[in-house]
TORKOL-4160 file (C-alpha; in steps of 0.2 Angstrom, whole numbers, padded with zeros to 4 digits, m for minus):
121
<pt num="1" X="0000" Y="0001" Z="0003"/>
<pt num="2" X="0006" Y="0016" Z="m0003"/>
<pt num="3" X="0000" Y="0035" Z="0002"/>
<pt num="4" X="0005" Y="0049" Z="m0010"/>
<pt num="5" X="0005" Y="0063" Z="m0005"/>
<pt num="6" X="0008" Y="0080" Z="m0017"/>
<pt num="7" X="0015" Y="0097" Z="m0014"/>
<pt num="8" X="0008" Y="0102" Z="0002"/>
<pt num="9" X="0010" Y="0118" Z="0007"/>
<pt num="10" X="0017" Y="0123" Z="0021"/>
<pt num="11" X="0026" Y="0142" Z="0024"/>
<pt num="12" X="0044" Y="0141" Z="0033"/>
<pt num="13" X="0058" Y="0153" Z="0033"/>
<pt num="14" X="0068" Y="0144" Z="0023"/>
<pt num="15" X="0084" Y="0150" Z="0014"/>
<pt num="16" X="0105" Y="0153" Z="0014"/>
<pt num="17" X="0104" Y="0170" Z="0016"/>
<pt num="18" X="0096" Y="0182" Z="0028"/>
<pt num="19" X="0084" Y="0190" Z="0019"/>
<pt num="20" X="0074" Y="0172" Z="0015"/>
<pt num="21" X="0075" Y="0166" Z="0030"/>
<pt num="22" X="0067" Y="0184" Z="0037"/>
<pt num="23" X="0053" Y="0185" Z="0023"/>
<pt num="24" X="0050" Y="0164" Z="0022"/>
<pt num="25" X="0040" Y="0157" Z="0008"/>
<pt num="26" X="0029" Y="0142" Z="0006"/>
<pt num="27" X="0036" Y="0128" Z="0000"/>
<pt num="28" X="0027" Y="0114" Z="m0006"/>
<pt num="29" X="0032" Y="0094" Z="0001"/>
<pt num="30" X="0026" Y="0079" Z="m0009"/>
<pt num="31" X="0028" Y="0063" Z="m0001"/>
<pt num="32" X="0029" Y="0044" Z="m0009"/>
<pt num="33" X="0025" Y="0033" Z="0006"/>
<pt num="34" X="0026" Y="0015" Z="0006"/>
<pt num="35" X="0016" Y="0006" Z="0021"/>
<pt num="36" X="0018" Y="m0011" Z="0028"/>
<pt num="37" X="0005" Y="m0018" Z="0025"/>
<pt num="38" X="m0007" Y="m0024" Z="0040"/>
<pt num="39" X="m0006" Y="m0043" Z="0049"/>
<pt num="40" X="m0026" Y="m0046" Z="0049"/>
<pt num="41" X="m0030" Y="m0030" Z="0034"/>
<pt num="42" X="m0035" Y="m0017" Z="0034"/>
<pt num="43" X="m0057" Y="m0020" Z="0036"/>
<pt num="44" X="m0060" Y="m0001" Z="0032"/>
<pt num="45" X="m0055" Y="0002" Z="0049"/>
<pt num="46" X="m0045" Y="0018" Z="0048"/>
<pt num="47" X="m0034" Y="0011" Z="0064"/>
<pt num="48" X="m0028" Y="0000" Z="0054"/>
<pt num="49" X="m0020" Y="0008" Z="0040"/>
<pt num="50" X="m0009" Y="0026" Z="0040"/>
<pt num="51" X="m0023" Y="0041" Z="0043"/>
<pt num="52" X="m0014" Y="0054" Z="0032"/>
<pt num="53" X="m0022" Y="0069" Z="0041"/>
<pt num="54" X="m0008" Y="0064" Z="0053"/>
<pt num="55" X="0005" Y="0064" Z="0040"/>
<pt num="56" X="0001" Y="0081" Z="0035"/>
<pt num="57" X="0001" Y="0086" Z="0054"/>
<pt num="58" X="0021" Y="0076" Z="0058"/>
<pt num="59" X="0025" Y="0090" Z="0042"/>
<pt num="60" X="0017" Y="0106" Z="0050"/>
<pt num="61" X="0025" Y="0103" Z="0066"/>
<pt num="62" X="0041" Y="0098" Z="0056"/>
<pt num="63" X="0041" Y="0112" Z="0043"/>
<pt num="64" X="0027" Y="0125" Z="0047"/>
<pt num="65" X="0034" Y="0141" Z="0050"/>
<pt num="66" X="0055" Y="0132" Z="0056"/>
<pt num="67" X="0069" Y="0142" Z="0049"/>
<pt num="68" X="0081" Y="0133" Z="0043"/>
<pt num="69" X="0096" Y="0136" Z="0029"/>
<pt num="70" X="0095" Y="0121" Z="0018"/>
<pt num="71" X="0080" Y="0111" Z="0008"/>
<pt num="72" X="0092" Y="0097" Z="0011"/>
<pt num="73" X="0089" Y="0099" Z="0029"/>
<pt num="74" X="0071" Y="0100" Z="0029"/>
<pt num="75" X="0072" Y="0085" Z="0017"/>
<pt num="76" X="0082" Y="0076" Z="0031"/>
<pt num="77" X="0071" Y="0081" Z="0047"/>
<pt num="78" X="0052" Y="0076" Z="0038"/>
<pt num="79" X="0059" Y="0061" Z="0033"/>
<pt num="80" X="0069" Y="0054" Z="0051"/>
<pt num="81" X="0051" Y="0062" Z="0059"/>
<pt num="82" X="0039" Y="0052" Z="0048"/>
<pt num="83" X="0048" Y="0036" Z="0051"/>
<pt num="84" X="0049" Y="0042" Z="0072"/>
<pt num="85" X="0030" Y="0044" Z="0071"/>
<pt num="86" X="0024" Y="0030" Z="0062"/>
<pt num="87" X="0030" Y="0012" Z="0063"/>
<pt num="88" X="0018" Y="0007" Z="0050"/>
<pt num="89" X="0033" Y="0016" Z="0037"/>
<pt num="90" X="0043" Y="0006" Z="0031"/>
<pt num="91" X="0050" Y="0017" Z="0018"/>
<pt num="92" X="0043" Y="0037" Z="0011"/>
<pt num="93" X="0053" Y="0044" Z="m0003"/>
<pt num="94" X="0053" Y="0068" Z="0002"/>
<pt num="95" X="0053" Y="0079" Z="m0011"/>
<pt num="96" X="0054" Y="0100" Z="m0006"/>
<pt num="97" X="0050" Y="0110" Z="m0020"/>
<pt num="98" X="0057" Y="0127" Z="m0014"/>
<pt num="99" X="0048" Y="0137" Z="m0027"/>
<pt num="100" X="0057" Y="0159" Z="m0026"/>
<pt num="101" X="0074" Y="0157" Z="m0025"/>
<pt num="102" X="0084" Y="0174" Z="m0021"/>
<pt num="103" X="0087" Y="0190" Z="m0032"/>
<pt num="104" X="0098" Y="0187" Z="m0046"/>
<pt num="105" X="0098" Y="0167" Z="m0044"/>
<pt num="106" X="0091" Y="0158" Z="m0059"/>
<pt num="107" X="0080" Y="0171" Z="m0069"/>
<pt num="108" X="0064" Y="0163" Z="m0059"/>
<pt num="109" X="0069" Y="0143" Z="m0061"/>
<pt num="110" X="0062" Y="0133" Z="m0044"/>
<pt num="111" X="0072" Y="0118" Z="m0034"/>
<pt num="112" X="0065" Y="0102" Z="m0028"/>
<pt num="113" X="0075" Y="0091" Z="m0017"/>
<pt num="114" X="0072" Y="0074" Z="m0013"/>
<pt num="115" X="0078" Y="0059" Z="m0002"/>
<pt num="116" X="0071" Y="0042" Z="0000"/>
<pt num="117" X="0070" Y="0036" Z="0019"/>
<pt num="118" X="0070" Y="0016" Z="0025"/>
<pt num="119" X="0065" Y="0009" Z="0044"/>
<pt num="120" X="0079" Y="m0003" Z="0047"/>
<pt num="121" X="0072" Y="m0019" Z="0051"/>
């Protein structure tokens, strides 16, 4: 079973340059979450699966209004937090898009950083 969350907006203070962190900006978080199969099946019971609303809450707790210099740090913190909070997650692929780059960089380019995190068995 997989959960795919696409471009979830989170406002944070992200950027290497001080001005970026002062202004803050909305980043977009995407996840591809692999879930362990429940032993007794799901049975149409939310308790037998991972509630994606709770996943979004953990993203907000990890990133919203937080200050970080690197997108890579935000990706790492998100992956680690999800594996820590949800024992049903076997693997998660995290992508964070930063749609606004500092003035003079990239001529309105956008960037995204991705990484995969896997539970040790």
